[in-house]
C-alpha positions in Angstrom: -37.5 -24.4 4.8 -38.8 -23.5 8.2 -36.8 -22.0 11.1 -35.4 -24.5 13.5 -37.7 -25.1 16.5 -36.3 -26.1 19.9 -38.4 -26.5 23.1 -41.3 -24.6 21.6 -39.2 -21.6 20.5 -38.1 -20.8 17.0 -34.4 -20.1 16.8 -33.1 -17.5 14.4 -31.2 -18.8 11.5 -27.4 -18.4 11.6 -26.3 -15.2 9.9 -24.2 -15.3 6.8 -20.5 -15.2 7.7 -20.3 -11.8 6.0 -22.9 -10.4 8.5 -21.6 -12.2 11.6 -20.2 -9.9 14.4 -17.3 -11.4 16.4 -17.0 -10.4 20.0 -15.5 -6.9 20.5 -12.0 -8.1 21.5 -11.7 -10.3 18.4 -13.4 -7.6 16.3 -10.8 -5.0 17.4 -7.7 -7.3 16.8 -9.0 -8.4 13.4 -9.8 -4.8 12.4 -6.4 -3.7 13.5 -4.8 -6.4 11.3 -6.7 -5.1 8.3 -5.8 -1.5 9.0 -2.1 -2.3 9.6 -1.7 -4.2 6.4 -3.2 -1.4 4.2 -1.5 1.5 6.0 1.8 1.6 4.1 0.2 1.4 0.7 -2.4 4.1 1.5 0.0 6.7 3.0 2.5 6.1 0.2 0.3 8.2 -2.1 0.3 11.5 -0.2 4.0 10.9 0.6 4.9 10.5 -3.1 2.7 13.4 -4.3 3.9 15.7 -1.5 7.6 14.9 -2.2 7.2 15.4 -6.0 5.5 18.8 -5.5 8.1 19.8 -2.9 5.4 20.5 -0.3 6.7 21.2 3.3 6.6 18.6 6.0 3.5 20.1 7.7 1.5 20.1 4.5 2.5 16.5 3.7 1.4 15.5 7.2 -1.9 17.2 6.6 -2.3 15.2 3.4 -1.6 11.9 5.2 -4.1 12.7 7.9 -6.8 13.6 5.3 -6.0 10.4 3.4 -6.5 8.2 6.4 -9.7 10.0 7.4 -11.3 9.7 3.9 -10.1 6.1 3.5 -11.7 5.3 6.9 -15.0 6.9 5.9 -15.0 5.0 2.6 -14.2 1.7 4.3 -17.0 2.2 6.8 -19.4 2.9 3.9 -18.3 -0.1 1.9 -18.8 -2.4 4.9 -22.0 -1.0 6.4 -23.6 0.7 3.4 -25.9 3.7 3.1 -29.4 2.7 1.8 -29.5 1.4 -1.8 -26.9 4.0 -3.0 -23.5 3.4 -1.4 -21.5 0.5 0.0 -21.2 -3.1 -1.3 -21.7 -4.5 2.3 -18.7 -6.8 1.9 -15.3 -6.9 3.8 -13.8 -4.3 1.5 -11.0 -1.9 2.7 -10.7 1.3 0.7 -7.4 3.2 0.3 -5.8 5.8 -1.9 -5.1 4.6 -5.5 -1.7 5.0 -7.1 -3.4 5.7 -10.4 -3.9 9.3 -9.3 -0.3 10.1 -8.6 1.0 11.1 -12.0 -2.2 13.1 -13.0 -2.2 14.9 -9.7 1.5 15.9 -10.1 0.9 17.1 -13.7 -2.2 19.0 -12.9 -0.7 20.7 -9.8 2.4 21.7 -11.8 0.3 23.3 -14.6 -2.8 24.6 -12.8 -2.1 24.5 -9.0 -3.5 22.4 -6.1 -6.9 24.1 -6.4 -7.3 22.6 -9.8 -6.2 19.2 -8.5 -9.0 19.1 -6.0 -11.6 20.7 -8.3 -10.9 18.1 -10.9 -11.1 15.4 -8.3 -14.6 16.6 -7.2 -15.7 16.7 -10.8 -14.4 13.2 -11.4 -16.3 12.0 -8.3 -19.6 13.3 -9.7 -18.7 11.6 -13.0 -18.1 8.4 -11.1 -21.5 8.6 -9.4 -23.2 9.1 -12.7 -21.5 6.1 -14.4 -21.5 3.7 -11.5 -24.7 1.9 -12.4 -23.9 1.6 -16.2 -20.3 0.5 -15.5 -21.6 -2.2 -13.0 -23.8 -3.6 -15.8 -20.6 -4.7 -17.5 -20.1 -7.3 -14.8 -21.4 -10.0 -17.2 -18.3 -9.3 -19.3 -16.1 -10.3 -16.4 -16.6 -14.1 -16.4 -14.0 -16.2 -14.5 -11.8 -16.1 -17.6 -11.5 -12.3 -17.4 -11.7 -11.8 -13.6 -9.3 -14.7 -12.9 -6.7 -13.2 -15.3 -7.1 -9.7 -13.8 -6.7 -11.0 -10.3 -3.5 -12.8 -11.3 -2.2 -9.5 -12.9 -3.2 -7.5 -9.8 -1.4 -9.9 -7.5 1.8 -10.3 -9.6 2.1 -6.6 -10.5 1.9 -5.6 -6.8 4.9 -7.7 -6.0 7.0 -4.8 -7.3 5.9 -2.3 -4.7 6.4 -5.1 -2.1 10.0 -5.4 -3.3 10.4 -1.6 -2.8 9.2 -1.9 0.8 11.6 -4.7 1.6 14.7 -3.7 -0.4 14.3 0.1 -0.7 13.0 2.5 -3.3 16.3 3.9 -4.6 18.3 1.2 -6.4 21.3 3.6 -6.6 21.5 3.9 -2.8 24.3 2.0 -1.0 21.7 0.8 1.5 19.5 -0.8 -1.2 18.8 -4.5 -0.6 20.7 -4.6 2.7 21.1 -8.2 3.8 19.7 -7.3 7.2 16.5 -5.9 5.7 16.0 -8.9 3.5 16.7 -11.3 6.3 14.1 -9.5 8.5 11.5 -9.7 5.7 12.2 -13.4 5.1 12.0 -14.0 8.8 8.5 -12.4 9.0 7.4 -14.5 6.0 8.7 -17.6 7.8 6.8 -16.7 10.9 3.6 -16.3 8.8 4.1 -19.7 7.3 4.8 -21.2 10.8 1.7 -19.6 12.4 -0.5 -20.7 9.4 0.7 -24.2 9.8 0.5 -24.7 13.6 -2.0 -22.2 15.0 -5.7 -22.9 15.1 -8.9 -20.9 15.5 -8.7 -17.2 16.3 -4.9 -17.3 16.8 -4.5 -18.5 13.2 -6.7 -15.7 12.0 -4.5 -13.0 13.5 -1.3 -14.8 12.4 -0.3 -12.0 10.0 -0.7 -9.4 12.8 1.3 -11.5 15.2 4.1 -12.0 12.6 4.1 -8.2 12.1 4.5 -7.5 15.8 7.3 -10.1 16.1 9.0 -8.4 13.1 8.6 -5.0 14.8 10.2 -6.4 18.0 13.1 -7.9 16.0 13.6 -4.6 14.1 14.2 -2.6 17.3 17.7 -3.9 18.2 18.5 -3.6 14.5 18.1 0.1 14.6 15.2 0.1 12.1 12.6 1.6 14.5 12.3 5.2 15.5 9.6 6.4 17.8 10.6 10.0 17.5 7.7 10.7 15.1 5.2 9.8 17.8 6.5 12.5 20.1 6.6 15.1 17.3 3.0 14.2 16.1 0.1 16.3 17.2 -2.8 15.0 19.2 -5.4 16.5 16.8 -4.8 16.9 13.1 -8.0 17.4 11.1 -7.4 19.9 8.3 -10.1 22.4 7.3 -11.9 21.7 4.0 -10.3 23.2 0.9 -7.0 23.9 2.6 -5.4 25.1 -0.6 -8.2 27.5 -1.5 -11.5 27.3 -3.5 -11.4 24.6 -6.2 -11.1 25.4 -9.8 -12.1 23.3 -12.8 -9.8 23.5 -15.9 -11.3 21.3 -18.6 -8.1 19.4 -19.3 -7.6 18.6 -15.6 -11.2 17.4 -15.2 -11.0 15.1 -18.2 -7.7 13.7 -16.9 -9.2 12.9 -13.5 -12.3 11.4 -15.1 -10.0 9.0 -17.0 -8.4 8.2 -13.6 -11.9 7.4 -12.3 -12.5 4.9 -15.2 -9.2 3.2 -14.4 -10.1 3.1 -10.7 -13.4 1.5 -11.5 -11.7 -1.2 -13.6 -9.4 -2.0 -10.7 -12.1 -2.0 -8.1 -14.4 -4.2 -10.2 -11.9 -7.1 -10.2 -11.3 -6.7 -6.4 -15.0 -6.4 -5.5 -15.9 -9.5 -7.7 -13.1 -11.4 -5.9 -14.3 -10.5 -2.4 -17.8 -11.7 -3.4 -16.4 -15.0 -4.6 -14.2 -15.5 -1.5 -17.0 -14.7 1.0 -19.6 -16.8 -0.7 -21.8 -13.8 -1.5 -21.2 -13.1 -5.2 -21.7 -9.4 -6.1 -24.7 -8.6 -8.3 -24.6 -5.6 -10.6 -26.5 -3.6 -8.0 -24.0 -4.6 -5.3 -21.2 -3.6 -7.6 -22.8 -0.3 -8.5 -23.0 0.6 -4.8 -19.4 -0.3 -4.3 -18.2 1.7 -7.3 -20.4 4.7 -6.3 -18.5 4.7 -3.0 -15.3 5.1 -4.9 -16.9 8.1 -6.7 -18.0 9.5 -3.3 -14.5 9.1 -2.0 -13.2 11.4 -4.8 -15.8 14.1 -3.8 -14.8 13.8 -0.1 -11.1 13.7 -1.1 -11.5 16.9 -3.1 -13.1 18.7 -0.3 -10.9 17.3 2.5 -7.5 17.6 0.7 -7.3 13.8 0.2 -7.3 11.3 -2.7 -9.7 9.0 -4.5 -10.0 5.5 -3.0 -10.2 2.0 -4.4 -10.6 -1.5 -3.0 -7.2 -2.6 -1.6 -5.9 -5.9 -3.1 -3.8 -6.8 -0.1 -6.9 -6.8 2.1 -8.6 -9.1 -0.4 -5.7 -11.5 0.0 -6.1 -11.2 3.8 -9.7 -12.3 3.6 -8.7 -15.3 1.5 -5.8 -16.2 3.8 -7.6 -15.9 7.2 -11.1 -17.0 6.2 -12.5 -14.1 8.2 -15.4 -12.9 6.1 -17.2 -10.5 8.4 -17.8 -7.0 7.0 -18.0 -5.7 10.6 -14.3 -6.5 11.0 -13.6 -4.2 8.1 -16.0 -1.6 9.6 -13.7 -1.7 12.7 -10.7 -1.1 10.5 -12.5 1.9 9.0 -13.2 3.2 12.4 -9.5 2.8 13.3 -8.5 4.7 10.1 -10.8 7.6 11.0 -9.2 7.7 14.5 -5.8 7.8 12.9 -6.8 10.6 10.6 -8.1 12.6 13.6 -5.2 11.7 16.0 -1.9 11.8 14.2 -0.1 10.3 17.2 -1.9 7.0 16.6 -0.9 7.1 12.9 2.7 7.9 13.9 2.9 4.7 16.0 1.8 2.5 13.1 4.2 4.4 10.8 7.0 3.3 13.1 6.7 -0.3 11.8 9.7 -0.7 9.4 9.0 -1.1 5.7 10.7 -4.5 5.4 8.2 -5.8 8.0 5.2 -4.3 6.2 6.6 -5.4 2.9 7.0 -9.0 4.0 3.3 -9.3 5.1 2.2 -7.4 2.0 4.0 -9.7 -0.4 2.1 -12.7 1.0 -1.2 -10.8 0.7 -0.5 -9.8 -2.9 0.4 -13.4 -3.8 -2.8 -14.5 -2.2 -4.7 -12.3 -4.6 -2.9 -14.0 -7.5 -3.8 -17.3 -6.0 -7.5 -16.3 -6.0 -7.1 -15.6 -9.7 -5.8 -19.1 -10.2 -8.9 -20.4 -8.3 -11.1 -18.5 -10.6 -9.4 -19.8 -13.7 -10.1 -23.4 -12.5 -13.7 -22.7 -13.4 -12.8 -22.0 -17.0 -13.0 -24.6 -19.8 -9.6 -24.7 -21.6 -10.2 -27.6 -24.0 -11.2 -27.0 -27.6 -11.0 -23.2 -27.4 -8.6 -20.2 -27.3 -8.9 -19.5 -23.6 -5.3 -20.5 -22.8 -4.2 -18.1 -25.5 -6.4 -15.3 -24.0 -5.0 -15.7 -20.5 -1.4 -15.8 -21.8 -1.6 -12.7 -24.0 -3.6 -10.8 -21.3 -1.0 -11.6 -18.6 2.0 -11.0 -20.9 0.8 -7.6 -22.2 -0.8 -6.5 -19.0 2.4 -6.9 -17.0 4.6 -5.0 -19.3 4.0 -1.6 -17.5 4.7 -3.3 -14.1 8.3 -4.2 -15.0 9.3 -0.7 -16.2 8.9 1.8 -13.3 10.6 4.8 -11.8 11.9 5.1 -8.3 8.4 6.1 -7.1 7.0 2.8 -8.5 5.1 4.5 -11.3 5.2 2.9 -14.8 7.4 4.6 -17.4 6.7 2.1 -20.1 4.4 4.6 -22.0 6.3 7.7 -20.9 6.7 9.0 -24.5 2.9 8.7 -25.2 0.2 11.3 -24.7 -0.6 12.1 -21.0 -4.1 10.7 -21.2 -2.7 7.4 -22.6 -0.1 7.2 -19.8 -2.9 7.6 -17.3 -4.9 4.7 -18.8 -2.0 2.4 -19.7 0.2 3.2 -16.7 -1.8 0.6 -14.7 -1.0 -3.1 -15.5 -4.5 -3.9 -14.3 -6.2 -1.6 -16.8 -4.0 -2.9 -19.7 -4.8 -6.5 -18.7 -8.5 -5.6 -18.4 -8.7 -4.1 -21.9 -6.8 -7.0 -23.5 -8.7 -9.8 -21.6 -12.0 -8.1 -22.2 -11.4 -7.6 -25.9 -9.9 -11.0 -26.6 -12.8 -12.7 -24.7 -15.3 -10.9 -26.9 -13.3 -11.6 -30.1 -12.8 -15.3 -29.5 -15.8 -16.3 -27.4 -18.6 -14.0 -28.4 -18.1 -12.8 -32.0 -18.5 -15.1 -34.9 -17.6 -18.8 -34.6 -16.6 -19.7 -31.1 -14.6 -22.8 -31.8 -12.2 -23.9 -34.5 -13.0 -27.3 -36.0 -9.4 -28.5 -35.4 -9.6 -27.4 -31.8 -12.7 -29.4 -30.8 -10.6 -32.4 -29.7 -8.9 -32.0 -26.4 -5.2 -32.7 -26.5 
């Protein structure tokens, strides 16, 4: 194929939608939309860890700022890339993973915060070393496995969405207040309306518009407080190793390395999904660069008092819903996150958005991830084989930890098992990945693939 020639001049071919750069005003609004949707999930990790360890308010604020800064840097790297080493160069938003919460609390209680961040740095180095070999396993994530995992990711995240809408303490008299639920349902209704009637760019920022309308509706309901903006500082960058020089207890390092393996499993499903959605499927080299960025985020997090990052599923759902595939939009979101990490007043304004509003938008995004999983499963042949059985068992077993959680949203299904097993199996995504991966090998790769009595389609 030759470049198109017009009037004696060769015109450049249109860039792939992933590489296209919208005009600055559109770029900023679309980036703001990505950033707003991931904000609550990302800052929840430092808030939960800080509360569990009884840290003072100033220290928790420091953790939040550091979390946003590192998430912004990781998001920029994922979108733009650094040579052939880091960044998948797809619209991937990075944010703190909840997988790290329980191990961090246990390590801090036993060894102190210096050990937490020392172990995190060590796990990041481990992640860099295994990124390429782990990425080679992408061939074991066919649509049967990846589609199942995406369904589990989307469905399991509905639980945290419920917590945002109804509240986190089921024993509180304010839990599931009708006003909060009505507000959330109203925001969802606005998203549906905008998706149906808006066209073009207005349709693409529909979730952001719905969020702003929800914020406006929440003000007279008394759900919005701007006090935090006045109290927040203008500059909030914490010095590296705020808690002191890192230490490296063997047990803590091993625990965080297990966390890195779990993070890689979660990220793999999301990165593969983004590649499919954008029409630029991730190769094993692409995946290796994306996973290496997760490892790098753990090293940065260990130095900057933050947390390891993973690809955020709700932003995968946003890409699917809006059809905006530009990685530069996500790069803008990363830049905004860095700004929020450096200027706490900006973060405080976003934090003023009530949880029921954030939760309503998040639930739609989570469900979109599950819908992407359904789309992947449409590519699977279900006649004359055990693939239906594999999907059923993987979803059923994988979701067990998702429906037994404490008030922090962490799974307690395996609470009486060894700590390392709780780390691995506390994530529904990891459990589903192990089951789907194993069953796919057992039924589709080892021995006879098809039973004689199953060759006829029903």
